[in-house]
DRENFI-849444 format. One record per residue: x negated, y negated, z of N, C-alpha, C, O in turn; chain; residue in one letter. Coordinates in Angstrom, 1 decimal. Layout:
   n.east   n.north     n.up   ca.east   ca.north    ca.up   c.east   c.north     c.up   o.east   o.north     o.up   mol   type
        X         Y        Z         X          Y        Z        X         Y        Z        X         Y        Z     A      A
...
END
This chain:
   n.east   n.north     n.up   ca.east   ca.north    ca.up   c.east   c.north     c.up   o.east   o.north     o.up   mol   type
    -41.5       4.5     -0.4     -40.1        4.4      0.0    -39.9       4.4      1.5    -40.6       5.1      2.2     A      X
    -39.0       3.5      1.9     -38.8        3.4      3.4    -38.0       4.6      3.9    -37.2       5.2      3.2     A      X
    -38.4       5.0      5.1     -37.6        6.1      5.8    -36.9       5.5      7.0    -37.3       4.4      7.4     A      X
    -36.0       6.2      7.6     -35.3        5.7      8.7    -36.2       5.4      9.9    -35.9       4.5     10.7     A      X
    -37.3       6.2     10.0     -38.3        6.0     11.1    -39.0       4.7     10.9    -39.5       4.2     11.9     A      X
    -39.0       4.1      9.7     -39.8        2.9      9.5    -38.9       1.7      9.5    -39.3       0.5      9.4     A      X
    -37.6       1.9      9.7     -36.6        0.8      9.8    -36.1       0.6     11.2    -35.8       1.5     11.9     A      X
    -36.0      -0.7     11.6     -35.6       -1.0     13.0    -34.2      -0.6     13.3    -33.4      -0.5     12.3     A      X
    -33.8      -0.3     14.5     -32.5        0.1     14.9    -31.5      -1.0     14.5    -30.4      -0.7     14.1     A      X
    -31.8      -2.3     14.6     -30.9       -3.4     14.3    -30.6      -3.4     12.8    -29.4      -3.6     12.5     A      X
    -31.5      -3.1     12.0     -31.3       -3.1     10.6    -30.4      -1.9     10.2    -29.5      -2.0      9.4     A      X
    -30.7      -0.7     10.9     -29.9        0.5     10.6    -28.4       0.2     11.0    -27.5       0.7     10.3     A      X
    -28.2      -0.4     12.1     -26.8       -0.7     12.6    -26.1      -1.7     11.6    -25.0      -1.5     11.3     A      X
    -26.9      -2.7     11.1     -26.3       -3.6     10.1    -25.9      -2.9      8.8    -24.9      -3.1      8.2     A      X
    -26.8      -2.0      8.4     -26.6       -1.2      7.2    -25.4      -0.3      7.3    -24.6      -0.1      6.4     A      X
    -25.3       0.3      8.5     -24.1        1.2      8.7    -22.8       0.4      8.7    -21.8       0.9      8.2     A      X
    -22.8      -0.8      9.3     -21.6       -1.6      9.3    -21.3      -2.0      7.9    -20.1      -2.0      7.5     A      X
    -22.3      -2.4      7.2     -22.0       -2.8      5.8    -21.5      -1.7      4.9    -20.6      -1.9      4.1     A      X
    -22.0      -0.5      5.2     -21.5        0.7      4.4    -20.1       1.0      4.7    -19.3       1.3      3.8     A      X
    -19.7       0.9      6.0     -18.3        1.1      6.4    -17.3       0.1      5.7    -16.2       0.4      5.5     A      X
    -17.9      -1.1      5.5     -17.0       -2.1      4.9    -16.8      -1.9      3.4    -16.1      -2.7      2.7     A      X
    -17.5      -0.9      2.8     -17.3       -0.6      1.4    -15.9       0.0      1.1    -15.4      -0.1      0.0     A      X
    -15.2       0.5      2.2     -13.9        1.0      2.0    -12.9      -0.2      2.0    -13.1      -1.1      2.8     A      X
    -11.9      -0.1      1.2     -10.9       -1.2      1.2    -10.3      -1.4      2.6     -9.8      -0.4      3.2     A      X
    -10.3      -2.6      3.0      -9.8       -2.9      4.4     -8.4      -2.4      4.7     -8.2      -1.8      5.7     A      X
     -7.5      -2.8      3.8      -6.1       -2.4      4.0     -5.8      -1.0      3.8     -4.8      -0.5      4.4     A      X
     -6.6      -0.2      3.1      -6.3        1.2      2.8     -7.3       2.1      3.5     -7.4       3.3      3.2     A      X
     -8.1       1.5      4.5      -9.2        2.3      5.1     -8.7       3.6      5.7     -9.3       4.6      5.6     A      X
     -7.5       3.5      6.4      -7.0        4.7      7.1     -6.6       5.7      6.1     -6.7       6.9      6.4     A      X
     -6.0       5.3      5.0      -5.6        6.3      4.0     -6.8       7.0      3.4     -6.8       8.2      3.2     A      X
     -7.8       6.2      3.1      -9.1        6.8      2.6     -9.7       7.8      3.6    -10.1       8.9      3.2     A      X
     -9.7       7.4      4.8     -10.3        8.2      5.8     -9.5       9.5      6.0    -10.1      10.6      6.3     A      X
     -8.2       9.4      5.9      -7.3       10.6      6.0     -7.6      11.5      4.9     -7.6      12.8      5.1     A      X
     -7.8      11.0      3.7      -8.0       11.9      2.5     -9.4      12.6      2.7     -9.5      13.7      2.3     A      X
    -10.3      11.9      3.2     -11.7       12.4      3.5    -11.6      13.6      4.5    -12.2      14.6      4.3     A      X
    -10.8      13.3      5.6     -10.7       14.3      6.6    -10.0      15.6      6.1    -10.3      16.7      6.5     A      X
     -9.1      15.4      5.2      -8.4       16.6      4.6     -9.4      17.4      3.8     -9.3      18.7      3.9     A      X
    -10.3      16.8      3.1     -11.3       17.5      2.3    -12.2      18.2      3.2    -12.6      19.4      3.0     A      X
    -12.7      17.6      4.3     -13.6       18.2      5.2    -13.0      19.3      5.9    -13.6      20.4      6.2     A      X
    -11.7      19.2      6.3     -11.0       20.3      6.9    -10.8      21.5      6.0    -10.9      22.6      6.4     A      X
    -10.6      21.2      4.7     -10.5       22.3      3.7    -11.8      23.0      3.6    -11.8      24.3      3.5     A      X
    -12.9      22.3      3.7     -14.2       23.0      3.7    -14.4      23.9      4.8    -14.9      25.0      4.7     A      X
    -14.0      23.4      6.0     -14.1       24.2      7.2    -13.2      25.5      7.1    -13.7      26.6      7.5     A      X
    -12.0      25.3      6.7     -11.1       26.5      6.6    -11.6      27.5      5.6    -11.3      28.7      5.7     A      X
    -12.4      27.0      4.6     -12.9       27.9      3.5    -14.3      28.3      3.8    -15.0      28.8      2.9     A      X
    -14.8      28.0      5.0     -16.2       28.4      5.4    -17.2      27.8      4.4    -18.2      28.5      4.1     A      X
    -17.0      26.6      3.9     -18.0       25.9      3.0    -18.8      24.9      3.8    -18.3      24.1      4.6     A      X
    -20.1      25.0      3.6     -21.0       24.2      4.4    -21.6      23.1      3.6    -21.9      22.0      4.1     A      X
    -21.8      23.3      2.3     -22.4       22.2      1.5    -21.5      21.8      0.3    -20.8      22.6     -0.3     A      X
    -21.6      20.5      0.0     -20.7       19.9     -1.0    -21.4      20.0     -2.3    -22.6      19.7     -2.5     A      X
    -20.7      20.5     -3.3     -21.2       20.6     -4.7    -20.0      20.4     -5.7    -18.9      20.3     -5.3     A      X
    -20.3      20.4     -6.9     -19.3       20.2     -8.0    -18.4      21.4     -7.9    -17.1      21.3     -8.1     A      X
    -18.9      22.6     -7.7     -18.1       23.9     -7.6    -17.1      23.8     -6.5    -15.9      24.2     -6.7     A      X
    -17.5      23.3     -5.4     -16.7       23.1     -4.2    -15.5      22.1     -4.5    -14.4      22.4     -4.2     A      X
    -15.9      21.0     -5.1     -14.9       20.0     -5.5    -13.9      20.6     -6.5    -12.7      20.3     -6.4     A      X
    -14.3      21.4     -7.5     -13.4       22.0     -8.4    -12.4      22.9     -7.7    -11.3      22.9     -8.1     A      X
    -12.9      23.7     -6.8     -12.1       24.5     -6.0    -11.0      23.8     -5.2     -9.9      24.1     -5.1     A      X
    -11.5      22.7     -4.6     -10.6       21.8     -3.8     -9.5      21.2     -4.6     -8.3      21.3     -4.2     A      X
     -9.8      20.6     -5.8      -8.8       20.0     -6.6     -7.9      21.0     -7.3     -6.8      20.7     -7.7     A      X
     -8.5      22.2     -7.5      -7.7       23.3     -8.1     -6.5      23.7     -7.1     -5.4      23.9     -7.5     A      X
     -6.9      23.7     -5.8      -5.9       24.0     -4.8     -4.9      22.8     -4.7     -3.7      23.1     -4.6     A      X
     -5.3      21.6     -4.8      -4.4       20.4     -4.7     -3.5      20.4     -5.9     -2.3      20.0     -5.7     A      X
     -3.9      20.9     -7.0      -3.1       20.8     -8.3     -1.8      21.6     -8.1     -0.9      21.5     -8.9     A      X
     -1.8      22.6     -7.2      -0.6       23.4     -7.0      0.6      22.6     -6.4      1.7      23.0     -6.5     A      X
      0.2      21.5     -5.7       1.3       20.7     -5.0      1.3      19.2     -5.4      2.3      18.6     -5.1     A      X
      0.4      18.8     -6.2       0.3       17.3     -6.6      0.3      17.1     -8.1     -0.3      18.0     -8.8     A      X
      0.9      16.0     -8.5       0.9       15.7     -9.9     -0.5      15.2    -10.4     -1.3      14.9     -9.5     A      X
     -0.8      15.2    -11.7      -2.1       14.7    -12.2     -2.4      13.3    -11.7     -3.6      13.0    -11.4     A      X
     -1.4      12.4    -11.7      -1.7       11.0    -11.2     -2.1      11.0     -9.8     -2.9      10.2     -9.4     A      X
     -1.5      11.8     -9.0      -1.8       11.9     -7.5     -3.2      12.5     -7.4     -4.0      12.0     -6.5     A      X
     -3.6      13.4     -8.2      -5.0       14.0     -8.1     -6.0      13.0     -8.5     -7.1      12.9     -7.8     A      X
     -5.7      12.1     -9.4      -6.7       11.0     -9.7     -6.8      10.1     -8.6     -7.9       9.6     -8.3     A      X
     -5.7       9.8     -7.9      -5.8        8.9     -6.8     -6.6       9.5     -5.6     -7.4       8.8     -5.0     A      X
     -6.4      10.8     -5.4      -7.1       11.5     -4.4     -8.6      11.6     -4.7     -9.5      11.5     -3.9     A      X
     -8.9      11.8     -6.0     -10.3       11.9     -6.5    -11.0      10.6     -6.2    -12.1      10.5     -5.7     A      X
    -10.3       9.4     -6.5     -10.9        8.1     -6.2    -11.2       7.9     -4.8    -12.3       7.4     -4.4     A      X
    -10.3       8.4     -3.9     -10.6        8.2     -2.4    -11.7       9.1     -1.9    -12.5       8.7     -1.1     A      X
    -11.7      10.3     -2.4     -12.7       11.3     -2.0    -14.1      10.8     -2.5    -15.1      10.9     -1.8     A      X
    -14.1      10.3     -3.7     -15.4        9.8     -4.3    -15.9       8.7     -3.4    -17.1       8.7     -3.1     A      X
    -15.1       7.7     -3.1     -15.5        6.6     -2.3    -16.0       7.0     -0.9    -17.0       6.5     -0.4     A      X
    -15.2       7.8     -0.2     -15.6        8.2      1.1    -16.8       9.2      1.2    -17.5       9.1      2.2     A      X
    -17.0      10.0      0.2     -18.2       10.8      0.1    -19.4      10.0     -0.1    -20.5      10.2      0.5     A      X
    -19.3       8.9     -0.9     -20.4        8.0     -1.0    -20.7       7.3      0.3    -21.9       7.1      0.6     A      X
    -19.7       6.9      1.0     -19.9        6.1      2.2    -20.4       7.0      3.3    -21.4       6.7      4.0     A      X
    -19.8       8.2      3.5     -20.1        9.1      4.6    -21.3      10.1      4.4    -22.0      10.5      5.3     A      X
    -21.4      10.5      3.1     -22.4       11.5      2.8    -23.5      11.1      1.8    -24.4      11.9      1.5     A      X
    -23.3       9.9      1.3     -24.2        9.4      0.2    -24.2      10.3     -1.0    -25.3      10.5     -1.6     A      X
    -23.1      10.9     -1.3     -22.9       11.8     -2.4    -22.1      11.1     -3.5    -21.0      10.7     -3.2     A      X
    -22.6      11.1     -4.7     -21.9       10.4     -5.8    -21.3      11.5     -6.8    -22.0      12.1     -7.6     A      X
    -20.0      11.7     -6.6     -19.3       12.8     -7.4    -18.9      12.2     -8.8    -18.3      12.9     -9.6     A      X
    -19.2      10.9     -9.0     -18.9       10.4    -10.4    -19.7      11.1    -11.4    -19.4      11.0    -12.6     A      X
    -20.8      11.8    -11.0     -21.6       12.6    -11.9    -21.2      14.0    -12.1    -21.8      14.8    -12.8     A      X
    -20.1      14.4    -11.5     -19.6       15.7    -11.6    -18.7      15.8    -12.8    -17.4      15.6    -12.7     A      X
    -19.3      16.0    -14.0     -18.6       15.9    -15.3    -17.5      17.0    -15.4    -16.5      16.7    -16.1     A      X
    -17.8      18.2    -14.9     -16.8       19.2    -15.1    -15.6      18.9    -14.3    -14.5      19.2    -14.7     A      X
    -15.8      18.3    -13.1     -14.6       17.9    -12.3    -13.8      16.9    -13.0    -12.5      17.0    -13.0     A      X
    -14.4      15.9    -13.6     -13.7       14.8    -14.3    -13.0      15.4    -15.5    -11.8      15.0    -15.8     A      X
    -13.6      16.3    -16.2     -13.0       16.9    -17.4    -11.8      17.8    -16.9    -10.8      17.8    -17.6     A      X
    -11.9      18.4    -15.8     -10.8       19.2    -15.3     -9.6      18.3    -15.0     -8.4      18.7    -15.3     A      X
     -9.8      17.2    -14.4      -8.7       16.3    -14.1     -8.1      15.7    -15.4     -6.9      15.5    -15.4     A      X
     -9.0      15.4    -16.4      -8.5       14.9    -17.6     -7.6      16.0    -18.3     -6.5      15.6    -18.9     A      X
     -8.0      17.2    -18.3      -7.2       18.3    -18.9     -5.9      18.4    -18.3     -4.9      18.7    -18.9     A      X
     -5.8      18.3    -17.0      -4.6       18.4    -16.2     -3.6      17.2    -16.6     -2.4      17.4    -16.4     A      X
     -4.2      16.1    -17.0      -3.3       14.9    -17.3     -2.7      15.0    -18.7     -1.8      14.3    -19.0     A      X
     -3.3      15.9    -19.6      -2.8       15.9    -21.0     -1.3      16.4    -21.0     -1.0      17.5    -20.4     A      X
     -0.5      15.7    -21.7       0.9       16.1    -21.8      1.8      15.7    -20.6      3.0      16.0    -20.6     A      X
      1.1      15.2    -19.6       1.9       14.9    -18.4      2.7      13.6    -18.6      2.2      12.6    -19.0     A      X
      4.0      13.7    -18.3       4.9       12.5    -18.4      5.3      12.1    -17.0      6.2      12.8    -16.4     A      X
      4.8      11.0    -16.4       5.2       10.6    -15.1      6.6      10.2    -15.0      7.2       9.7    -16.0     A      X
      7.3      10.4    -13.9       8.6       10.0    -13.7      8.7       8.4    -13.6      7.9       7.8    -12.9     A      X
      9.6       7.9    -14.4       9.8        6.4    -14.3     10.6       6.0    -13.1     11.6       6.7    -12.8     A      X
     10.2       5.0    -12.5      10.9        4.5    -11.3     12.3       3.9    -11.7     12.4       3.3    -12.8     A      X
     13.3       4.2    -10.9      14.6        3.7    -11.2     14.6       2.2    -10.9     14.1       1.8     -9.8     A      X
     15.2       1.4    -11.7      15.3        0.0    -11.5     16.8      -0.4    -11.6     17.6       0.2    -12.2     A      X
     17.0      -1.5    -10.9      18.4       -2.1    -10.8     18.5      -3.1    -12.0     17.7      -3.9    -12.2     A      X
     19.6      -3.0    -12.7      19.9       -4.0    -13.7     20.5      -5.2    -13.1     20.8      -5.2    -11.9     A      X
     20.6      -6.3    -13.8      21.2       -7.5    -13.3     22.6      -7.3    -12.9     23.0      -7.8    -11.8     A      X
     23.3      -6.5    -13.6      24.7       -6.1    -13.2     24.7      -5.3    -11.9     25.6      -5.6    -11.1     A      X
     23.8      -4.4    -11.8      23.7       -3.6    -10.5     23.5      -4.5     -9.3     24.1      -4.4     -8.3     A      X
     22.6      -5.5     -9.5      22.2       -6.4     -8.4     23.5      -7.2     -8.0     23.8      -7.3     -6.8     A      X
     24.1      -7.8     -9.0      25.3       -8.7     -8.7     26.4      -7.9     -8.1     27.1      -8.4     -7.2     A      X
     26.6      -6.7     -8.5      27.7       -5.8     -8.0     27.4      -5.5     -6.5     28.3      -5.5     -5.7     A      X
     26.1      -5.2     -6.2      25.8       -4.9     -4.8     26.0      -6.1     -3.9     26.5      -6.0     -2.9     A      X
     25.5      -7.3     -4.4      25.6       -8.5     -3.6     27.1      -8.9     -3.4     27.4      -9.3     -2.3     A      X
     27.9      -8.7     -4.4      29.3       -9.2     -4.3     30.2      -8.2     -3.6     31.2      -8.5     -2.9     A      X
     30.0      -6.9     -3.7      30.9       -5.9     -3.3     30.5      -5.1     -2.0     31.4      -4.6     -1.3     A      X
     29.2      -5.0     -1.8      28.8       -4.2     -0.6     29.2      -5.0      0.7     28.9      -6.2      0.7     A      X
     29.7      -4.4      1.7      30.1       -5.2      2.9     28.9      -5.7      3.7     27.9      -5.0      3.9     A      X
     29.0      -7.0      4.1      27.9       -7.6      4.8     27.7      -6.9      6.2     26.6      -6.9      6.7     A      X
     28.8      -6.4      6.7      28.6       -5.8      8.0     27.6      -4.6      8.0     27.0      -4.3      9.1     A      X
     27.4      -4.0      6.9      26.5       -2.9      6.8     25.2      -3.2      6.0     24.1      -2.7      6.3     A      X
     25.4      -4.1      5.0      24.3       -4.3      4.0     23.7      -5.7      4.0     22.9      -6.0      3.1     A      X
     24.0      -6.5      5.0      23.5       -7.9      4.9     22.0      -8.0      4.8     21.4      -8.7      4.0     A      X
     21.3      -7.3      5.7      19.8       -7.3      5.7     19.3      -6.8      4.4     18.3      -7.4      3.9     A      X
     19.8      -5.8      3.8      19.3       -5.3      2.5     19.6      -6.3      1.4     18.8      -6.4      0.5     A      X
     20.7      -7.0      1.5      21.0       -8.0      0.5     19.9      -9.1      0.5     19.4      -9.6     -0.5     A      X
     19.6      -9.6      1.8      18.6      -10.6      1.9     17.2     -10.1      1.5     16.5     -10.9      0.8     A      X
     16.9      -8.9      1.8      15.6       -8.3      1.3     15.5      -8.3     -0.2     14.5      -8.5     -0.8     A      X
     16.7      -7.9     -0.8      16.8       -7.9     -2.3     16.5      -9.3     -2.9     15.8      -9.5     -3.9     A      X
     17.2     -10.3     -2.2      17.0      -11.7     -2.7     15.5     -12.1     -2.6     15.0     -12.8     -3.5     A      X
     14.9     -11.8     -1.5      13.5      -12.1     -1.3     12.6     -11.4     -2.4     11.7     -12.0     -2.9     A      X
     13.0     -10.2     -2.7      12.3       -9.4     -3.7     12.4     -10.0     -5.1     11.4     -10.1     -5.8     A      X
     13.6     -10.5     -5.4      13.9      -11.1     -6.7     13.2     -12.5     -6.9     12.5     -12.7     -7.9     A      X
     13.3     -13.3     -5.9      12.8      -14.7     -6.0     11.3     -14.7     -5.8     10.6     -15.5     -6.4     A      X
     10.8     -13.8     -4.9       9.3      -13.9     -4.6      8.5     -12.7     -5.1      7.3     -12.7     -5.0     A      X
      9.2     -11.7     -5.8       8.4      -10.6     -6.3      7.7      -9.9     -5.2      6.6      -9.4     -5.3     A      X
      8.3      -9.8     -4.0       7.6       -9.3     -2.8      7.5      -7.8     -2.8      8.4      -7.1     -3.3     A      X
      6.4      -7.3     -2.4       6.2       -5.9     -2.2      6.8      -5.4     -0.9      7.1      -6.3      0.0     A      X
      7.0      -4.2     -0.7       7.7       -3.7      0.5      6.9      -4.0      1.7      7.5      -4.5      2.7     A      X
      5.6      -3.9      1.7       4.8       -4.2      2.9      4.8      -5.6      3.2      4.7      -6.0      4.4     A      X
      4.9      -6.5      2.2       5.0       -7.9      2.5      6.3      -8.3      3.2      6.2      -9.1      4.1     A      X
      7.3      -7.6      2.9       8.6       -7.9      3.6      8.5      -7.3      5.0      9.0      -8.0      5.9     A      X
      7.9      -6.2      5.2       7.7       -5.6      6.5      6.9      -6.6      7.4      7.2      -6.7      8.6     A      X
      5.9      -7.2      6.9       5.0       -8.0      7.7      5.5      -9.5      7.9      4.9     -10.2      8.6     A      X
      6.5      -9.8      7.2       7.0      -11.2      7.2      7.6     -11.5      8.6      8.4     -10.8      9.1     A      X
      7.1     -12.7      9.1       7.6      -13.1     10.4      8.7     -14.2     10.3      8.9     -14.8      9.2     A      X
      9.4     -14.5     11.4      10.4      -15.5     11.4      9.8     -16.9     11.0     10.4     -17.6     10.2     A      X
      8.5     -17.1     11.4       7.9      -18.4     11.1      7.5     -18.5      9.6      7.2     -19.6      9.2     A      X
      7.6     -17.5      8.9       7.2      -17.5      7.5      8.4     -18.0      6.6      8.3     -18.2      5.4     A      X
      9.6     -18.1      7.2      10.8      -18.5      6.4     11.3     -19.8      7.0     11.7     -19.9      8.1     A      X
     11.3     -20.9      6.1      11.7      -22.2      6.5     12.9     -22.7      5.7     12.9     -22.7      4.5     A      X
     13.9     -23.1      6.5      15.2      -23.6      5.9     15.1     -25.1      5.7     15.0     -25.8      6.7     A      X
     15.1     -25.5      4.4      15.0      -27.0      4.2     16.3     -27.5      3.5     16.2     -28.4      2.7     A      X
     17.4     -26.9      4.0      18.7      -27.3      3.6     19.1     -26.9      2.1     19.9     -26.1      1.9     A      X
     18.4     -27.5      1.2      18.7      -27.2     -0.2     17.9     -26.1     -0.8     18.1     -25.6     -1.9     A      X
     16.9     -25.6      0.0      16.0      -24.6     -0.5     15.4     -23.9      0.7     15.2     -24.5      1.8     A      X
     15.0     -22.6      0.6      14.2      -21.9      1.6     12.8     -21.8      1.0     12.6     -21.4     -0.1     A      X
     11.8     -22.1      1.9      10.4      -22.0      1.5      9.9     -20.8      2.3      9.9     -20.8      3.5     A      X
      9.3     -19.9      1.6       8.8      -18.6      2.2      7.3     -18.5      2.0      6.9     -18.5      0.8     A      X
      6.6     -18.3      3.0       5.2      -18.0      3.0      4.9     -16.5      3.1      5.5     -15.8      3.9     A      X
      4.0     -16.1      2.2       3.6      -14.6      2.3      2.1     -14.6      2.5      1.3     -14.6      1.6     A      X
      1.7     -14.5      3.8       0.3      -14.5      4.2     -0.4     -13.2      3.9     -1.6     -13.2      3.6     A      X
      0.3     -12.1      4.0      -0.4      -10.8      3.8      0.0     -10.3      2.4      1.0      -9.7      2.2     A      X
     -0.9     -10.5      1.5      -0.7      -10.0      0.1     -1.7      -9.0     -0.3     -2.7      -8.8      0.4     A      X
     -1.5      -8.3     -1.4      -2.4       -7.2     -1.8     -3.7      -7.8     -2.2     -4.7      -7.1     -2.1     A      X
     -3.7      -9.1     -2.7      -5.0       -9.7     -3.1     -5.6     -10.5     -2.0     -6.6     -11.2     -2.3     A      X
     -5.0     -10.5     -0.8      -5.6      -11.2      0.4     -5.5     -12.7      0.1     -6.2     -13.5      0.8     A      X
     -4.6     -13.2     -0.7      -4.4      -14.6     -1.0     -3.0     -15.0     -0.5     -2.0     -14.4     -0.9     A      X
     -3.0     -16.1      0.2      -1.7      -16.6      0.7     -0.9     -17.2     -0.5     -1.5     -17.9     -1.3     A      X
      0.4     -16.9     -0.5       1.2      -17.5     -1.6      2.6     -18.0     -1.0      3.0     -17.5      0.1     A      X
      3.2     -18.9     -1.7       4.5      -19.5     -1.3      5.5     -19.4     -2.4      5.1     -19.6     -3.6     A      X
      6.7     -19.1     -2.1       7.8      -19.1     -3.1      9.0     -19.8     -2.5      9.1     -19.9     -1.3     A      X
      9.9     -20.2     -3.3      11.1      -20.8     -2.9     12.4     -20.1     -3.3     12.3     -19.4     -4.4     A      X
     13.4     -20.2     -2.5      14.7      -19.6     -2.9     15.7     -20.8     -3.0     15.9     -21.4     -2.0     A      X
     16.2     -20.9     -4.2      17.1      -22.1     -4.4     18.6     -21.7     -4.4     18.9     -20.5     -4.4     A      X
     19.4     -22.7     -4.3      20.9      -22.5     -4.4     21.3     -22.1     -5.8     20.9     -22.8     -6.7     A      X
     22.1     -21.1     -5.9      22.6      -20.7     -7.2     24.0     -20.1     -7.0     24.2     -19.6     -5.9     A      X
     24.8     -20.0     -8.0      26.1      -19.5     -7.8     26.3     -18.0     -7.9     27.2     -17.5     -7.2     A      X
     25.5     -17.4     -8.6      25.7      -15.9     -8.9     25.5     -15.1     -7.6     26.4     -14.2     -7.4     A      X
     24.5     -15.3     -6.8      24.3      -14.5     -5.6     24.6     -15.2     -4.3     24.7     -14.6     -3.3     A      X
     24.7     -16.6     -4.4      25.0      -17.3     -3.2     23.9     -17.0     -2.1     24.2     -16.8     -1.0     A      X
     22.7     -17.1     -2.6      21.5      -16.6     -1.8     21.4     -17.4     -0.5     21.2     -16.7      0.6     A      X
     21.5     -18.7     -0.5      21.2      -19.4      0.7     22.2     -19.1      1.8     21.8     -19.0      3.0     A      X
     23.4     -18.9      1.5      24.5      -18.6      2.5     24.2     -17.2      3.1     24.3     -17.0      4.3     A      X
     23.8     -16.3      2.2      23.6      -14.9      2.7     22.4     -14.9      3.7     22.4     -14.3      4.7     A      X
     21.3     -15.7      3.4      20.2      -15.8      4.3     20.5     -16.4      5.6     20.1     -16.0      6.6     A      X
     21.3     -17.5      5.5      21.7      -18.2      6.7     22.7     -17.3      7.6     22.6     -17.3      8.8     A      X
     23.5     -16.6      6.9      24.4      -15.6      7.7     23.6     -14.6      8.4     23.9     -14.2      9.5     A      X
     22.5     -14.1      7.7      21.7      -13.1      8.4     20.9     -13.7      9.5     20.8     -13.1     10.6     A      X
     20.4     -14.9      9.3      19.6      -15.6     10.4     20.4     -16.0     11.6     19.9     -16.0     12.7     A      X
     21.7     -16.2     11.3      22.6      -16.6     12.4     22.8     -15.4     13.4     23.3     -15.7     14.6     A      X
     22.5     -14.2     13.0      22.7      -13.1     13.9     21.5     -12.9     14.8     21.5     -12.0     15.7     A      X
     20.5     -13.8     14.7      19.3      -13.7     15.5     19.7     -14.0     17.0     20.3     -15.0     17.3     A      X
     19.3     -13.1     17.9      19.6      -13.4     19.3     18.9     -14.7     19.8     17.8     -15.0     19.4     A      X
     19.5     -15.4     20.8      18.9      -16.6     21.3     17.6     -16.2     22.1     17.5     -15.2     22.7     A      X
     16.6     -17.1     21.9      15.4      -16.8     22.6     14.5     -15.8     21.9     13.5     -15.3     22.4     A      X
     14.9     -15.5     20.7      14.1      -14.5     19.9     12.7     -15.1     19.6     12.6     -16.2     19.2     A      X
     11.7     -14.3     19.8      10.3      -14.7     19.6     10.1     -15.0     18.1     10.5     -14.3     17.3     A      X
      9.3     -16.1     17.9       9.0      -16.5     16.5      8.0     -15.5     15.9      7.8     -15.5     14.7     A      X
      7.4     -14.7     16.7       6.4      -13.7     16.2      7.1     -12.4     15.8      6.5     -11.5     15.3     A      X
      8.4     -12.4     16.0       9.2      -11.2     15.6      9.3     -11.1     14.1      9.4     -12.2     13.4     A      X
      9.3     -10.0     13.5       9.4       -9.8     12.1     10.7     -10.3     11.6     11.7     -10.0     12.2     A      X
     10.7     -10.9     10.4      12.0      -11.5      9.9     13.0     -10.5      9.6     14.2     -10.7      9.9     A      X
     12.6      -9.3      9.1      13.6       -8.3      8.8     13.8      -7.3      9.9     14.0      -6.1      9.7     A      X
     13.7      -7.8     11.1      14.0       -7.0     12.3     14.6      -7.9     13.3     14.3      -7.9     14.5     A      X
     15.5      -8.8     12.9      16.1       -9.8     13.8     17.2      -9.2     14.7     17.4      -9.7     15.8     A      X
     17.8      -8.1     14.3      19.0       -7.7     15.0     18.6      -6.8     16.2     19.4      -6.3     16.9     A      X
END
């Protein structure tokens, strides 16, 4: 079996870089933050070595403040970061997994509140544009393009093209790392094109095209 002493520095550096790329690119900071929380917990509790008992204690403490679904999310991030940083595979910690499963039994997650079609139309028609115009446009983009919150935040002025009878919107930053395009057409119920143009007309002259679309004002 090879040891580090028998492997060249260049190969070790390449291996280290490849290992760091095992963490999801877009969520790397979140994963690293969760890892640091675990390491800090170990320090606060004078723990030097990682074991299944230690992980059980850690997740027992977390269970006092987090739901079962959140615990599973944290488990996934800790598992990945321990593999990357410590070469420890906690997927074999069967007692820990059983503990998380037991905590999930009978748990009913809260359902996200959703807007009905009537709610959407009432907001579009009755909410004053002076206060809610940007939110109306964001809602329209969400309906026509199924956009996630982060996609709207990252959207630039150059990603929105007015072609008179339709708006063509590019979404370069997606969860799947694939560029996609959607269109917003003219329709009577929401009067979408007019609302978007009203919003865009508020853009200051000389506004940089690199400015985010939902930060025009």
